[in-house]
C-alpha positions as CSV (number, residue, x, y, z in Angstrom):
1,M,0.0,0.0,0.0
2,S,1.3,3.4,-0.9
3,R,2.0,5.7,2.0
4,H,-0.3,8.2,0.4
5,A,-3.3,5.8,0.2
6,R,-6.3,6.8,2.2
7,L,-7.5,4.5,4.8
8,P,-11.2,3.9,5.1
9,H,-13.1,5.5,7.9
10,P,-13.8,3.1,10.8
11,Q,-17.6,3.5,10.2
12,G,-17.2,3.1,6.4
13,R,-17.5,6.8,5.7
14,P,-14.8,8.5,3.7
15,R,-12.3,10.8,5.5
16,G,-12.2,14.5,4.9
17,P,-14.8,17.2,4.4
18,N,-18.0,16.4,2.7
19,P,-18.2,18.7,-0.3
20,F,-22.0,18.7,-0.1
21,E,-22.2,20.0,3.5
22,R,-22.6,23.7,4.1
23,P,-19.8,25.1,6.1
24,I,-20.5,26.0,9.7
25,S,-19.3,29.4,10.6
26,L,-17.0,29.2,13.6
27,T,-17.4,33.0,14.3
28,V,-20.5,35.1,13.9
29,T,-20.7,38.8,14.5
30,I,-23.7,40.6,16.0
31,T,-24.1,44.3,16.7
32,H,-23.6,46.0,20.1
33,A,-27.4,46.7,20.3
34,Q,-28.2,43.0,19.5
35,R,-25.7,41.8,22.1
36,D,-27.3,44.1,24.8
37,A,-30.8,42.9,23.8
38,V,-29.8,39.2,23.9
39,Y,-28.1,39.7,27.3
40,D,-31.1,41.5,28.7
41,Q,-33.4,38.7,27.4
42,I,-31.4,35.9,28.9
43,L,-30.1,37.3,32.2
44,P,-33.4,37.3,34.1
45,R,-33.9,33.6,33.1
46,L,-30.9,32.7,35.2
47,S,-33.0,33.4,38.3
48,G,-34.5,30.0,37.6
49,L,-31.3,28.1,38.5
50,D,-33.0,27.0,41.8
51,D,-35.4,25.1,39.6
52,I,-32.7,22.5,39.0
53,W,-32.4,21.9,42.7
54,L,-36.1,21.6,43.1
55,A,-36.4,19.1,40.2
56,V,-33.6,17.0,41.7
57,S,-35.1,17.1,45.2
58,T,-38.4,15.9,43.9
59,E,-36.7,13.3,41.7
60,R,-37.7,14.8,38.4
61,F,-34.4,14.0,36.9
62,E,-35.4,14.5,33.3
63,T,-36.5,18.0,34.1
64,A,-33.3,18.7,36.1
65,D,-31.2,17.4,33.1
66,R,-33.1,19.6,30.6
67,L,-32.8,22.7,32.7
68,G,-29.1,22.0,33.5
69,R,-28.3,21.8,29.8
70,E,-30.2,25.0,29.0
71,Y,-28.5,26.9,31.8
72,S,-25.1,25.5,30.8
73,D,-25.6,26.7,27.3
74,V,-26.6,30.2,28.4
75,L,-23.8,30.5,30.9
76,R,-21.2,29.4,28.2
77,L,-22.6,32.1,25.8
78,I,-22.3,34.8,28.5
79,S,-19.0,33.7,29.9
80,D,-17.3,33.1,26.5
81,D,-18.8,35.8,24.3
82,L,-21.3,38.3,25.8
83,G,-19.5,39.0,29.0
84,W,-21.1,40.1,32.3
85,G,-22.8,43.4,32.8
86,E,-22.7,46.4,30.6
87,C,-20.2,46.3,27.7
88,S,-18.0,49.1,26.7
89,P,-19.8,51.6,24.5
90,G,-16.9,51.7,22.1
91,A,-17.5,48.1,20.9
92,E,-19.7,48.3,17.8
93,T,-19.8,44.5,17.1
94,F,-19.4,41.3,19.1
95,K,-17.9,38.1,17.8
96,L,-19.6,35.0,19.0
97,T,-17.1,32.1,19.2
98,T,-19.0,29.7,21.4
99,A,-19.3,26.2,20.0
100,P,-21.8,26.1,17.1
101,D,-24.1,23.5,18.7
102,V,-24.4,25.7,21.9
103,R,-25.2,28.8,19.7
104,R,-27.8,26.9,17.8
105,R,-29.5,25.7,21.0
106,V,-29.4,29.1,22.7
107,F,-30.5,31.2,19.7
108,T,-33.2,28.7,18.6
109,R,-34.7,28.9,22.2
110,L,-34.4,32.7,22.2
111,Q,-36.2,33.0,18.8
112,K,-39.0,30.9,20.1
113,L,-39.2,32.8,23.4
114,V,-39.3,36.2,21.6
115,A,-42.1,34.9,19.3
116,E,-44.1,33.6,22.3
117,E,-43.7,36.9,24.2
118,R,-44.8,38.9,21.2
119,A,-47.9,36.7,20.8
120,D,-48.7,37.0,24.5
121,R,-48.5,40.9,24.3
122,Q,-50.7,41.0,21.2
123,L,-53.2,38.6,22.8
124,A,-53.3,40.8,25.9
125,G,-53.5,44.0,23.9
126,I,-50.3,45.3,25.5
127,E,-48.2,47.7,23.5
128,N,-44.7,48.3,24.9
129,A,-42.3,49.9,22.5
130,E,-39.2,49.0,24.7
131,D,-40.2,45.3,24.8
132,E,-41.0,45.3,21.1
133,E,-37.6,46.9,20.2
134,R,-35.7,44.5,22.3
135,G,-37.6,41.6,20.8
136,S,-36.9,42.8,17.3
137,L,-33.1,43.1,18.1
138,V,-33.1,39.6,19.7
139,D,-34.9,38.2,16.7
140,E,-32.5,39.9,14.3
141,A,-29.5,38.4,16.2
142,C,-31.2,35.0,16.1
143,Q,-31.6,35.2,12.4
144,V,-28.0,36.3,11.9
145,V,-26.6,33.5,14.1
146,L,-28.8,30.7,12.8
147,A,-28.3,31.7,9.1
148,A,-24.5,31.6,9.7
149,L,-24.8,28.2,11.3
150,D,-26.8,27.0,8.3
151,G,-24.1,28.3,6.0
152,E,-26.4,30.9,4.4
153,P,-24.8,34.2,3.4
154,R,-26.1,37.3,5.3
């Protein structure tokens, strides 16, 4: 066998990149305003960390596992990319470098949450310009991140 011959993949799949797969962007850039809106949207949700303890103490382990994974994803996004607290006003954009699978889970959940909140406000007849603007910024950030993960140009 030539030293340049390709060995088969252990599961029978060829080695190397699949030319038919869309590339996953390792880095995605969002605006400062989008970062702040995403941060403001997810930070209050961290108040539910006690729900993990409650689920474990009542032996609802599937719930504890689901919540633990959700909080883990959010904490990784904040710690690795968004940072804690107010960001410096000089930063116009933010690069998101957290693992693509984490970004997909967080931004998919955020997109769903924003849509649910918007529907709830409309159903209740509540008009709040600040909430609507934040929701629009979060939705825009979700679209940018998810499109990049799907390999779509933006």
